[in-house]
N, C-alpha and C positions, 0 to 999 in steps of 0.2 A: 732622531728619526722614529724611535719607538714611541715617544710621546706625541709626535705630530699626527701619526696615522689614526689613532683612536679619536683625536680631536676633529680631524676632517670628517670621519665617519659620523660622529655625533652631530656635527654641523649640517651635514647632508640630511640626516634623519630629521633634525629639527626643522629645516626648510621644507621638507616634504610634508611634515605634519601640519605646518602652518599654512601651506599652500593648498593642500587637498585633505581637509579633515574628513570629508565624506569617504574618500578612498581608503583612509586608514581604518575607518569603521568596517568597510566591506572586507578588507584584508583579514580582520579579526575572525571572520566567519570561516569555519572549517578546520580550526586547529584540533578540535575534538569532535567526536561523532555526536555528543550531546548537543553542542551548539547547532549542528546541522539539523537535528531532529526538532529542536525548539523552533528554529526558523521555518522549517518546512510545515510544521503543524499549523502555522498562522497563514502561510503564503501559498501552499500547494493548491492549485485550482481544482484538481481532480477530487481531493478530499473535501474541499469547500462545496463542490457540486453534489457529492454524495450526502453531506450534511444537510444541504438545502432540500434534497429529495426526501431525506428522513423527516425533516421538519414539515414538509408538505404532507407526507403520509400521516403524521401525527395530527395535523389539522383536519384530516378527513374523518376522524373518529366521531366528533360531535355531529356533523351533518348526517353521518350514516345512521345514527340512532334517533334522529329527530323526525317529528311528524312532517308530512308535506305541508306546504303553505295552504291555508284555507282559500276557498274560491267564493267570489261574490258574483251574483248574476241578477240582472234586472231585465224583466220581460214586459214590453209595452204591448198590450192587447187592444185590438180594435181601434187602430189609430185614426180611422175615419168616423168613428162613433156611429156605426151602422149606416154609413153613407150620408150622414147629415152635415158633415164638414169636410174641409180639405184635410189631407194627412198632416198630422202634427206629432211632435216628440215631447210635448209637455205632459207630464204625468197627471196633471189635474184636468186635462181635457180629453184624454183617451178613455176608452171604455173601462179599462182597469190596468193597474201596474202591479206586477208580481216581483217581489224582492226575495232573493234566495241566497243564503249563506251556507256553504257546504264544506265538509271536512272529510278527507280520505283517512280511513283507519285500517292499517294492515292487521292481519290475523294475529292473535295473541302470541307473543314471543318473537315475531319476525324482527321487530326493531332491535331487540336485545341481541339477536343473532347477527344482524347487520353491523351493529356497533362492535361486537366481539371480533367479527371478521376484520373490520378496519383496524382494531387494536393489534391484532396479531400481524397484520400486514405492516403496520407501523413498526412493530418490534422487529420484523424481518428487515425493514429498511434501515433501522438503527444498526442491526447486525451487519448489513452490507457496508454501511458507512464506516463502522469500526473495522471491518475486514479490509476496506480500502486503505485506511490509515496503517494497518498492520503490514499490508503489502508494500506501501510506500516506505515505511520505516525499515522494513527488511531490505529493500533495494538500496536505501541510503547506507545502511550498515554494511552491506556486502560491497557496494562500490567504494566506500571509505576503506574497507579492508584491502580491496584490490589496489587502491591508490597507495596505501601504506606499503604494500609489497613492492609495487613498481618503483616507488620513490626510494625505498631502502635498497632495492636492487640497483637502481641508478647510482646511488651513493657508493655501493660496493664496487660496481664496475668502474667508477671514477677512481676509486682507491687502487684498484688493480692496474688501471691505465697509468696512474702516477708511478706505481711500482715498476711497470714495464719501461717507462721512460728512464728511471734511474738505472735499471739494468742495462738499457741500451747504451747509456753513457759509460757504464763499466765495461760493456763489451767493446765499445770503440777503443777504449784505452788498452784493453787486453789484445784486441786485434792489431793495434799499432805496435804493441810489443811482441806480437807473434804468439800470444797465448790463447787466442780464440780464432775460429774460422769465420770466413765471410758468410758461410751458410748460417751460422748462429746469429750473426748480426741481422741478416735478412729475416730470419724467423722472428726475431724480436720486433722488427718493423711491421711484419705481416700481422703479428699478434696485436700490435697497437691499432692497426687499421681495422681489424675485426672488432676490437673493443669500442672504437669510435663509432663503427656502424651500429653496434648494439645500443650505444648511448642515444643515437638518433632514433632508433626504434622505441626505446624506453621513453624518450621525451614525447614522441608522438602518442604513445599509449597514455601517458599522463594527461596530455591535452584532451584525449577522448574521455577519460574518466572525469576530468574537471567539467567538461561540457555536459556529461551525463548528470553529474551532481547539480549543476546549475539549472538544468531542466527540471529536476525534482524540486528544486527550491524556487522555481518560477522566477529565475534571474536570467539576464542576458547570457548567452553562451560564452562570451569572453569575459564575464565578470570575474574579478580576482578572488581566489580562495587561498587561505593559509594552508601550508603543507601540513599533513597529518602529524601530530606530535607523538601520540602513543595509542596503543590498543587497550581496550577494556580487559581486565583480568578475566579469565575463564572461571565459571563457577566450579567449586570443588566437586569431585565425582559423586559425593553423597547427595548433592542437590540435583543430580541428573539421573535419578532412579526412574526407570521406565514406569513402574506401577504407579508411583506418585504422580508423575507427569501425565500419565494416561488419564487419571481421574480429573486432573486440572484441565486437560485439553477438552474432555467431554463437557465440562462445565463452562469453559471460557472461550473456546475456539469461535471466532467470529463467523466462519462459514457454517459451522454446525448450529450456531444461534440463529442465523438467517434461515437455514433449512428448517429448524424447529418452528420458527414463526410461520413459514409457509405451510408446514404440516398442520399446525393448529388452525390456521385460516382455512385450509382445505376441509378439515373436519367440521368446522362450524358452517362452512358453505354447503356441505352436504346436508347438514341438518336443516339449513334454510331452504334448500331445494325441496326436501320432503315436506316442509311446511307449505309449499305452494300447492299442495293437494287441497288446501282449505281456502275458502274465498276471502277476499278483502272487502271491506265495507266502505260506504260513503253515507254519512248522515247529513241531512239538510233541514233547515228551518227558515221561515220567513213570512212576512205579512203580504197581504194583497190590498192594494189601495184602489178605492173607487172615488174618482174626483179628488176631493181633499180629505177623505176619511179612510182610516184603516178599518175594514169590516171583517176580514178573514185572516186566518193563520194556517199555514201548511207546515207539516212535518213529514220528512221523507227518509226512508232507509233504502239504500241501494247496495247490491253486492254483485260481484262477478260470479259466474257459474263455471267451475273448472271442468268443462266437458272435454277439452282437448287432451285426452289421456295419453295418446301416443306421443304427443309433444312433451308432456310432463315426464313420462317414463324415459324418454331420450335424455332429457335434462338430468334426471336422477342417475342414469347410467354414466353420463358425462362426469357428474360430481364424484361418483364412485371411482371412475378411472383416474381423475385428477388426484384423488386422495391416495390411490395406489401408487401413482407416479411420485407424489411427494414423499411417501414412505420409502420407496425405492431409492430416490435421490438422497434422502437423509442417510440411509444405510450405506450407499456407495460413498458418500462424502465421509462418513465416519471411518469406513475401512481405509480410504485413501489417506485421511489425516493421520490415523494411527500408524499406517505403514510409513508415511513420511517422518513421523516422530521417531520410530525405531531406526530408520535409515540414518537420520541426522545424529541421533545419539551415538550410534556405532561410528559414524564418521568423525564426530568431535572427539571420541575416545582415541580413534586412530591418529587424528591430528596431534593430540596431546602426546601420544607415545612417539610419533615421528619427530616432534620437536625435541623431546627428551633424548632420543637416539642421536639426533644431529648435534645437539649441544654437548652431550656428555661423552659421546663415543666418536662420531665421524669427524667433528671439528678438531678435537685434540689430536686424533690420529693423523689427520691431514696436515696439521701444523708441524707435527714431529717429522712426517715424511718430507715436508718442504725444507725444514732445517737440515735434515740429513742429505737431501738432494743438493742443497746449496753448498754444504761443506764438501760433498763429493765432487761437485763441479769445480769449486775453487782448487781442489787438490788434483784435478785432471782425471778423476776416476769415473765421472759421469759426463754425458754430453748435455748440451743445452736443451734438447728435446725432453729429456727426463725431468729437468728443472721446470720447464713449462708445464708438463703434465702434473707435477706435484703442486704447482701454483693453481692449476685448474681444479684440482681436488679440494683445495681450501675454499675456493669460490663456490664450488658445487655444494659443499657442506653448509656454507653460510646461506646460500640460496634455499637449500632444503629447510633450514631453520626458519627463515622468515616466511617461506611458502607455507609451512605447517602452521605458523602463527596466523597468517591470513585465512587459511582454510578453516581453522578453528573458529575464527570470528564469523566467517560466512555461515558455518553450520550453527553457531549460536544464534545468529540473526534468524535463521530458518526456524529454529526451535521456538524462539520468542514470537515469531509470526504465528506459529501454530497455537501457542498458548494465548496469544492476544495480550501479552504483558511481558515486561522485562523480568529476567531472572535475577 
């Protein structure tokens, strides 16, 4: 019997792998958070859209600094030849034909400023795309940690349920022999019902988390995912120094990078607005044709006269206001990012200490209490309610342990989101 059961299991696995190879590949996704991140970076449509927008912004740099297209003009004069002929569009038969090639020339420095504005806007778009990925990665890491907690909690609840079933059998024997009360037996059955209800809730929660992960991976909601195998180790406390991370956040945070690009673009746009006080030019040159011969050449210089001063002053005030707004947004973003960093560093330290407390103190004490309560119940010194309470203390300590682990991972994901890189 012992040799047959593994053989049947192996045969089933072999048949499934041969029948559905694509399914087995899908199942491999999700065992580690790294596999999810690698998959999402290629497939997530939100990140792909932001990358495409960043690419589009980068392509605006060259046109922004380019000259406008030249213009060609042909003017047919005296198409009736002083009334001697019917109207015609033939250059050799009209009175004269004027050809003109013109080029618009902005004031000195305007093209460079337009190009610089586009460059900084492209840098801001790259920062937003990078920030989108940081947000997606943090959501994947946090959801994975939550799934790990729920999955481990389900496993723990199932273990407690199995224990309660064994205790119920013992209670039935003791009740038959007059060593236990009917009330104790009912309590054991009620406890099992409560545990089964919790298992249903945990199974539903796992379904929600898998659906959420599949959405981030751009997969169908019901696509299979492998159960989480392990969590990443938390960085040592020395690597979570606030002063060091603050400097890295100021340099690497995607939101601050995007705001910096907006601020620099606003500064250059203000300079460009003040350049509009000076005129733009148009230069033109071309020959004049009489019948079949070129007899004259014209050269022309044209410029706009910036007389609408009230309009230009309003544009200048607008650019100053936009620059002030960009500075204020960057300052507000910096303050919020640094506050989030401090909050998450304190939270990850708290999660680390909570896990140590649950592992080193609460869990050993709860196990000792349960053993003592079990011995007291067997000796008739304690009732079954005390034994149930001791068992619940063990479960609570283990839940506190895995909850602290998941909380630490979620806080680590937030810190990495702020940094824009993994620790």
